[in-house]
DRENMIVEX-90360 format. One line per 4 residues: their letters; for each residue x, y, z of N, C-alpha, C, O. Coordinates in nm, 4 decimals. Layout:
<recs>
a> X:Y:Z:X:Y:Z:X:Y:Z:X:Y:Z; ...
</recs>
This chain:
<recs>
mfni> -0.6665:-6.8341:-3.9279:-0.5960:-6.7935:-4.0526:-0.4389:-6.8681:-4.0272:-0.4222:-6.9834:-4.0671; -0.3063:-6.7793:-3.9457:-0.1983:-6.8602:-3.9298:-0.2038:-6.8583:-3.7719:-0.2552:-6.7682:-3.7056; -0.1377:-6.9814:-3.7177:-0.0987:-6.9494:-3.5714:0.0358:-6.9479:-3.5492:0.1036:-7.0506:-3.5487; 0.0770:-6.8435:-3.5317:0.2166:-6.8040:-3.5240:0.2651:-6.7597:-3.3934:0.1952:-6.6909:-3.3189
dyri> 0.3931:-6.8010:-3.3620:0.4254:-6.7423:-3.2133:0.4502:-6.6120:-3.2216:0.4920:-6.5636:-3.3268; 0.4281:-6.5390:-3.1135:0.4266:-6.3819:-3.1247:0.5871:-6.3444:-3.1436:0.6180:-6.2283:-3.1707; 0.6743:-6.4335:-3.1303:0.8137:-6.3940:-3.1563:0.8368:-6.3634:-3.3143:0.9075:-6.2739:-3.3607; 0.7614:-6.4578:-3.3845:0.7494:-6.4453:-3.5261:0.6965:-6.3391:-3.5848:0.7369:-6.2815:-3.6858
glyl> 0.5882:-6.3107:-3.5064:0.5112:-6.1889:-3.5477:0.5896:-6.0578:-3.5234:0.5860:-5.9647:-3.6038; 0.6623:-6.0551:-3.4058:0.7432:-5.9539:-3.3887:0.8555:-5.9091:-3.4585:0.8873:-5.7917:-3.4776; 0.9308:-6.0397:-3.5066:1.0097:-6.0124:-3.5855:0.9758:-5.9766:-3.7454:1.0503:-5.9082:-3.8156; 0.8575:-6.0316:-3.7872:0.8170:-5.9780:-3.9122:0.7857:-5.8438:-3.8871:0.8234:-5.7727:-3.9803
ilin> 0.7221:-5.7721:-3.7817:0.7112:-5.6278:-3.7941:0.8234:-5.5562:-3.7859:0.8203:-5.4427:-3.8334; 0.9216:-5.5951:-3.7371:1.0458:-5.5299:-3.7114:1.1198:-5.5357:-3.8654:1.1493:-5.4341:-3.9285; 1.1414:-5.6625:-3.9087:1.2355:-5.6447:-4.0546:1.1345:-5.5757:-4.1552:1.1841:-5.5336:-4.2597; 0.9875:-5.5582:-4.1339:0.9226:-5.4795:-4.2430:0.9216:-5.3377:-4.2005:0.8881:-5.2635:-4.2929
vitf> 0.9446:-5.2845:-4.1031:1.0056:-5.1440:-4.0442:1.1390:-5.1282:-4.1145:1.1628:-5.0421:-4.1992; 1.2218:-5.2186:-4.0712:1.3571:-5.1785:-4.1373:1.3620:-5.1739:-4.2845:1.4360:-5.0930:-4.3403; 1.2719:-5.2731:-4.3650:1.3078:-5.2605:-4.4971:1.2498:-5.1376:-4.5363:1.3164:-5.0723:-4.6167; 1.1333:-5.0865:-4.4960:1.0606:-4.9570:-4.5168:1.1566:-4.8539:-4.5059:1.1790:-4.7766:-4.5990
ilfs> 1.2149:-4.8489:-4.3959:1.3057:-4.7292:-4.3857:1.4176:-4.7503:-4.4603:1.4781:-4.6433:-4.4672; 1.4810:-4.8467:-4.5264:1.5811:-4.8664:-4.5923:1.5545:-4.8187:-4.7507:1.6415:-4.7789:-4.8281; 1.3940:-4.8348:-4.7819:1.3888:-4.7826:-4.9201:1.3501:-4.6527:-4.9027:1.3546:-4.5789:-5.0011; 1.3087:-4.6047:-4.7852:1.3312:-4.4388:-4.7623:1.4453:-4.3779:-4.7847:1.4477:-4.2835:-4.8637
ldkk> 1.5721:-4.4252:-4.7128:1.6659:-4.3681:-4.6970:1.7433:-4.3767:-4.8373:1.8071:-4.2795:-4.8778; 1.7360:-4.4887:-4.9056:1.7806:-4.4973:-5.0435:1.7323:-4.3842:-5.1254:1.8114:-4.3226:-5.1968; 1.6134:-4.3547:-5.1195:1.5478:-4.2692:-5.1973:1.5984:-4.1382:-5.1739:1.6479:-4.0723:-5.2653; 1.5883:-4.0932:-5.0481:1.6488:-3.9833:-4.9923:1.7971:-3.9719:-5.0590:1.8332:-3.8676:-5.1136
raks> 1.8580:-4.0566:-5.0525:1.9996:-4.0507:-5.1026:2.0112:-4.0385:-5.2416:2.1009:-3.9706:-5.2916; 1.9164:-4.1070:-5.3171:1.9088:-4.0752:-5.4400:1.8774:-3.9460:-5.4983:1.9331:-3.9094:-5.6019; 1.8010:-3.8828:-5.4447:1.7702:-3.7502:-5.4544:1.8789:-3.6570:-5.4563:1.8949:-3.5664:-5.5381; 1.9694:-3.6938:-5.3365:2.0592:-3.5773:-5.3069:2.2015:-3.6196:-5.3661:2.3055:-3.5560:-5.3488
rqwr> 2.1880:-3.7403:-5.4402:2.3297:-3.7870:-5.5094:2.4416:-3.8253:-5.4073:2.5559:-3.7846:-5.4282; 2.4152:-3.8977:-5.3036:2.4795:-3.9478:-5.2070:2.4863:-4.0960:-5.2289:2.4235:-4.1548:-5.3169; 2.5799:-4.1607:-5.1286:2.6033:-4.3003:-5.1499:2.4817:-4.3896:-5.1283:2.4183:-4.3667:-5.0253; 2.4415:-4.4801:-5.2018:2.3266:-4.5384:-5.2017:2.3507:-4.7050:-5.1291:2.4549:-4.7695:-5.1168
ipes> 2.2137:-4.7379:-5.0911:2.2033:-4.8692:-5.0592:2.1975:-4.9882:-5.1662:2.1120:-4.9830:-5.2546; 2.2616:-5.0646:-5.1615:2.2813:-5.1336:-5.2945:2.1630:-5.2311:-5.2863:2.1213:-5.2887:-5.1859; 2.1108:-5.2388:-5.4305:1.9751:-5.3181:-5.4551:1.9885:-5.4484:-5.4112:1.8838:-5.5093:-5.3896; 2.1026:-5.5097:-5.3917:2.1094:-5.6368:-5.3467:2.0791:-5.6206:-5.1998:2.0355:-5.7268:-5.1554
tllf> 2.0852:-5.5417:-5.1240:2.0641:-5.5184:-4.9843:1.9183:-5.5186:-4.9659:1.8626:-5.6040:-4.8969; 1.8476:-5.4123:-5.0340:1.7159:-5.3718:-5.0479:1.6400:-5.5318:-5.0815:1.5449:-5.5570:-5.0074; 1.6741:-5.6353:-5.1827:1.6179:-5.7406:-5.1944:1.6399:-5.8358:-5.1076:1.5572:-5.9225:-5.0798; 1.7648:-5.8253:-5.0539:1.7823:-5.9523:-4.9401:1.7082:-5.9227:-4.8064:1.6694:-6.0164:-4.7366
vsll> 1.6891:-5.7989:-4.7720:1.6238:-5.7760:-4.6416:1.4746:-5.7935:-4.6606:1.4027:-5.8130:-4.5626; 1.4273:-5.7873:-4.7798:1.3023:-5.8188:-4.8413:1.2587:-5.9844:-4.8333:1.1483:-6.0249:-4.7967; 1.3580:-6.0579:-4.8709:1.3862:-6.1875:-4.8933:1.3814:-6.2404:-4.7376:1.3330:-6.3503:-4.7105; 1.4298:-6.1626:-4.6490:1.4460:-6.2255:-4.4965:1.3020:-6.1884:-4.4267:1.2960:-6.1854:-4.3038
ggav> 1.1991:-6.1633:-4.4974:1.0732:-6.1277:-4.4410:1.0186:-5.9947:-4.4731:0.8977:-5.9740:-4.4617; 1.0996:-5.9042:-4.5123:1.0280:-5.7609:-4.5368:0.9821:-5.6957:-4.6708:0.9896:-5.5812:-4.7155; 0.9287:-5.8205:-4.7203:0.8704:-5.7945:-4.8586:0.7525:-5.6771:-4.8389:0.7600:-5.5803:-4.9146; 0.6694:-5.6802:-4.7637:0.5637:-5.6151:-4.7352:0.6109:-5.4773:-4.7138:0.5688:-5.3836:-4.7816
ggli> 0.7000:-5.4638:-4.6180:0.7564:-5.3078:-4.6040:0.8321:-5.2609:-4.7437:0.8461:-5.1402:-4.7630; 0.8778:-5.3502:-4.8347:0.9337:-5.3132:-4.9280:0.8540:-5.2655:-5.0456:0.8879:-5.1753:-5.1222; 0.7447:-5.3361:-5.0510:0.6441:-5.2939:-5.1419:0.5716:-5.1662:-5.1195:0.5497:-5.0836:-5.2082; 0.5282:-5.1532:-4.9688:0.4739:-5.0281:-4.9368:0.5790:-4.9480:-4.9695:0.5492:-4.8825:-5.0694
gmqi> 0.7106:-4.9192:-4.9222:0.8182:-4.8142:-4.9484:0.8339:-4.7906:-5.1176:0.8588:-4.6820:-5.1700; 0.8144:-4.9112:-5.1843:0.8254:-4.8699:-5.3414:0.7154:-4.7715:-5.3532:0.7450:-4.6578:-5.3901; 0.5808:-4.8034:-5.3240:0.4750:-4.7166:-5.3491:0.4752:-4.5838:-5.2926:0.4633:-4.4815:-5.3599; 0.4876:-4.5875:-5.1810:0.4919:-4.4231:-5.1278:0.6176:-4.3474:-5.1796:0.6151:-4.2246:-5.1890
fkhk> 0.7155:-4.4122:-5.2095:0.8371:-4.3095:-5.1969:0.8784:-4.3160:-5.3707:0.9859:-4.2772:-5.4164; 0.7677:-4.3730:-5.4489:0.8016:-4.4138:-5.5945:0.9370:-4.4327:-5.6149:1.0017:-4.3589:-5.6892; 0.9918:-4.5395:-5.5457:1.1102:-4.5981:-5.5569:1.1229:-4.7302:-5.6187:1.0561:-4.8272:-5.5828; 1.2227:-4.7319:-5.7259:1.2509:-4.8598:-5.7840:1.1236:-4.9010:-5.8667:1.1454:-4.9994:-5.9373
tkkm> 1.0042:-4.8537:-5.8751:0.8871:-4.8696:-5.9510:0.9198:-4.9029:-6.1099:0.8358:-4.9535:-6.1844; 1.0446:-4.8698:-6.1483:1.0850:-4.9108:-6.2764:1.1791:-4.9970:-6.3064:1.2117:-5.0109:-6.4243; 1.2315:-5.0606:-6.2188:1.3228:-5.1581:-6.2020:1.2622:-5.2801:-6.2327:1.1656:-5.3018:-6.1595; 1.2831:-5.3620:-6.3098:1.2212:-5.4960:-6.3357:1.2391:-5.5789:-6.2330:1.1526:-5.6540:-6.1881
kfvi> 1.3692:-5.5658:-6.1868:1.3867:-5.6816:-6.0663:1.3011:-5.6640:-5.9496:1.2742:-5.7566:-5.8731; 1.2498:-5.5202:-5.9337:1.1807:-5.4904:-5.8201:1.0378:-5.5163:-5.8302:0.9652:-5.5561:-5.7391; 1.0012:-5.4868:-5.9627:0.8391:-5.4969:-6.0096:0.8134:-5.6273:-6.0044:0.7052:-5.6621:-5.9571; 0.8892:-5.7075:-6.0428:0.8586:-5.8622:-6.0427:0.9010:-5.9291:-5.9384:0.8264:-6.0068:-5.8788
gmpi> 1.0264:-5.9076:-5.9027:1.0874:-5.9462:-5.8050:1.0189:-5.9319:-5.6530:1.0285:-6.0308:-5.5804; 0.9699:-5.8477:-5.6164:0.9000:-5.7989:-5.4834:0.7944:-5.8940:-5.4776:0.7903:-5.9676:-5.3790; 0.6941:-5.9066:-5.5813:0.6015:-5.9831:-5.5502:0.5988:-6.1139:-5.5305:0.5098:-6.1807:-5.4780; 0.7360:-6.1593:-5.5907:0.7673:-6.3079:-5.5908:0.8394:-6.3311:-5.4362:0.8342:-6.4374:-5.3744
ilvf> 0.8962:-6.2272:-5.3967:0.9609:-6.2526:-5.2771:0.8409:-6.2261:-5.1557:0.8604:-6.2534:-5.0373; 0.7378:-6.1787:-5.1990:0.6183:-6.1656:-5.0779:0.5558:-6.3127:-5.0789:0.5268:-6.3753:-4.9770; 0.5395:-6.3581:-5.2102:0.4848:-6.5247:-5.2078:0.5682:-6.6059:-5.1204:0.5237:-6.6792:-5.0321; 0.7123:-6.5869:-5.1538:0.8079:-6.6684:-5.0840:0.8031:-6.6353:-4.9301:0.8003:-6.7338:-4.8563
nimi> 0.8018:-6.5214:-4.8759:0.7562:-6.4983:-4.7357:0.6363:-6.5608:-4.6741:0.6424:-6.6149:-4.5637; 0.5203:-6.5534:-4.7489:0.3962:-6.6074:-4.7149:0.4353:-6.7555:-4.6948:0.4018:-6.8107:-4.5899; 0.5043:-6.8231:-4.7894:0.5048:-6.9829:-4.8205:0.5757:-6.9915:-4.6709:0.5274:-7.0675:-4.5870; 0.6959:-6.9080:-4.6397:0.7702:-6.9648:-4.5182:0.6744:-6.9411:-4.4010:0.6661:-7.0274:-4.3135
lkyf> 0.6074:-6.8377:-4.3949:0.5105:-6.7928:-4.2766:0.4230:-6.9222:-4.2559:0.4128:-6.9782:-4.1467; 0.3611:-6.9641:-4.3716:0.2783:-7.0719:-4.3268:0.3348:-7.2171:-4.2984:0.2718:-7.3070:-4.2427; 0.4743:-7.2250:-4.3499:0.5427:-7.3429:-4.3164:0.5548:-7.3225:-4.1513:0.5227:-7.4169:-4.0791; 0.6003:-7.2011:-4.0946:0.6268:-7.2121:-3.9439:0.4973:-7.2007:-3.8601:0.4947:-7.2298:-3.7405
ati> 0.3925:-7.1578:-3.9279:0.2805:-7.1553:-3.8942:0.2023:-7.2964:-3.8517:0.1118:-7.3056:-3.7688; 0.2600:-7.4008:-3.9285:0.2160:-7.5386:-3.9314:0.3007:-7.6234:-3.8376:0.2592:-7.7309:-3.7945; 0.4166:-7.5749:-3.8076:0.5022:-7.6606:-3.6999:0.4405:-7.6627:-3.5688:0.4939:-7.7239:-3.4764
</recs>
């Protein structure tokens, strides 16, 4: 499949865990009407490789599932993440 350096794999695990945690924190803060994590931050960390964590967070926490920029944007970001990963796997 992909022949990637272990450091890229570790990075992807870390960024996806961070993204998942950010979605969790934002949902908790939304419920308690506290300061929120900006949507741009959630999308940015997803763009940095955390799209899988973001999509899982969206589904588990039922968070941002009615916002079109996330419903449409996250799958597009995931495709972008896969394209970048494939590029680095061929270097």
